[in-house]
N, C-alpha and C positions, 0 to 999 in steps of 0.2 A: 505510833507516835508521829505527829506531823512535823516534818522538817522542810525548810527551804534553805538551800545552800547556794549562795552567790559565788561566782568566780569570774576571772577575766580582767579584773581591774589592774591598774599599774600607772606608771609614769609615761606620759606621751607629750610630744611637742605640739604646740599650736598648729592646727591644720591636720593633725593626725587622726587616726581611727582606732577604735577598740570595739570588741564585741564582748558583751557581758552575757553570762549564762546564769540561770537560776534552776537548779535541779530540785524537784519536788518529790516528796514521798509521804506516805501515811494517810493519804486521802485520795479521792477520785479526781485526779487533776483535770480531766476533760470536762468536769461539771462546773468548774469555777472560772470566772473571769479572773484575769491576772493583771497586776499593776506594777510598774517600776516607779519608785520614789527616789529622791536624793535629799541629802541634808549636808549643807556646807556649814563650817564653823560659824557660830553666832547667828545662824539663820534658821527659820522654821523649815520643817520637812515639806518638800514640794512634790506634788504628783507630776511625774514626767511623761508617762505613757500608760495606756490602758489597752487591753485586748480582750475581746469576748471569748466565750468558751470554744467556739469553732474557729476563731481567728479571722472571721469575716469583718468584724468591726474593730477599728482602732481609733484612738484619739491621742492627741499630743498637747503638751504645754506649748504656748506660743513661742517660748524661748528656744525650743528644740525642733519645732516644726520644719520639715525639709532637710534636717540634718540627721535625726535619729529615726530608726525603724524598729518597732517591736514586732516579734513573731513568736510562734510557739510550735512545738512538735509534741502532740498529745501522745504519740507512740513512745516517746522518750521522756515524757513527764517533765519537759523543760521549756522554759520561756527565755527568749533572747532579747537583747537590746543592742542593735548595731548602731554605733555612734561614729559619725563622720564629721569632718570639719570642726574638730574640737577646739574649744576656746578656753582661756584661763577661767572664765566664769563657770565652766562646767565642772570645775574641781569640787568634789564632794564625795561622801560615802553614798553609794547606790544600793538600794534595798528593794527586794521584791516582796509582794504581799498578795495573799489569796483571799483577803477579806476578813480573816480572823487570825492570821499568824504572820510574823515578820521573820525574814532571814537575818543573818548577822551583819550583812552588808559587805561590800567590796569597795576599796578606796580607789578613786580615779583622780589623778593629779595631772593637770595640763600646765606645763611650764617649759620654758626654753632654758 
């Protein structure tokens, strides 16, 4: 059974950092590109970051470029999202996706 389990969210002050993790199981993780999305209340789900199967290719939404870094560890079946210089506008539920399954999401709240 395919599972994606996000963790690492929380409450952080503006300018702070968080690292999200998405642990995958039930499929051959190394064969799949992975993506992080986010969804804020009242807004559409937004693609935040993408990483290719081997990790050599990454892309980012303009709104997070230079602040967020996506990475993966295929030995641990895990994809990460390092988030720096967080802004209140980054507040959202963050979800990972393997192209056919969503995780349950982890809440990130940026507030003073």
